[in-house]
N, C-alpha and C positions, 0 to 999 in steps of 0.2 A: 426092669429098669425103665425109667421114664424117658421118652424121646423128647429132645429139645430142638428148638429151631437151629441152634448152633450145630448140634449133632447132625441134623438133616443137611445143613449147608456144607459141613465138612465131608459128608459122604458123597454129596452131589459133586463137590469139587474133586474128590478122589476119582470118581467115575469119569468125570470129564478129562482129568489128567491121563487116566488109563486109556480112554478112547483116543486121545491125542497121541499117546505113545504107540498105539496100534496103527495109527494112520487113518483112523476112522473119523477124526475130527480135526479141523484146521483151526488153530487159534491165532489171534492177532499177536503180532510181535513187533516191537520197535526197539531201536538201540539209541542210546544217547551217550555221548562222551561226557564223563564227569570230570570236573576240574579237580586239581589236587587240593588238599586242605588249604585254607586261607593262611597267608603268612602271618607270623607273629609281628605285632606292631609295637616297637619300642617307644618309650615316651617322647623322645625327641622327634621321631618320625610323625607322631600324631600331631604334635604342636606345629611342625613344619607344614603338614597337610592343611591344617586349619588356617595358619597365617598366610602361607604363600599361594595355595590353590584357591582358598575361599576368601581370605582377607577379612575374617570376621572374629568376633569375640567368642569366648568359651560358651556363654549362654546361647548365642545364636547358632554356633556349631552344634551344641547339644540339641537345640530344637530341630535342626536338619536331621539329626540321627535318632530323634525321639528318645533321648535319654536325659537325665537330669544334668544340670550344669555341674553339680558336684561330682558326677561320674567322669565327665571330661577332665575336670580339674584333677581328680585322683589319677586318671590315666597319665596326664601330662606331668604330674609330680612323681610318678613311679610308685604310688601307694597301692594301686590296683592295676591289673592287666585286663584288656578287653577279652570277653568271651569269644568263642569260635565264631558265633553269629555276628558279633560286633566287629571282629577282624574282617569278616567277609564284607560287611557293610562299609568299613573303612576302605577296603580294597576297591569296591565299586565306586566309592566317592573319589578315589584317586584316579580311577580309569576314566570316569565321565562325571565331572562335577555338575554338569547341566541336568543330570537326572533329578536333582533336587528341585530345580526350577520346573521341570516337567511334573513332578509330584505336586508342586504348589498349585498348578493349574489343572490337575486331573479332576475329572468329574467324580464327585463323591456319591 
């Protein structure tokens, strides 16, 4: 049987895990609290966020979110629902609308 790079890496990883289990190797560990899944955004809530928090048109709001204006329109008309990632982005926009201004001035 031919030895592959992936196979060598898997074996090395298993050896490292076994050494750690025996106490012969100390591995780095970190913990991070994960947020719960992003809330679902009903169409009225999206329109309210756009109008009240940002005071912008659908095309401008779409540009903030890096989506097409037709996507924002479809969300607000209830034709489509935002994906999980889009829901998280909407949640962030609600928590701190200034983040979009920071992105506008971020070094590229």
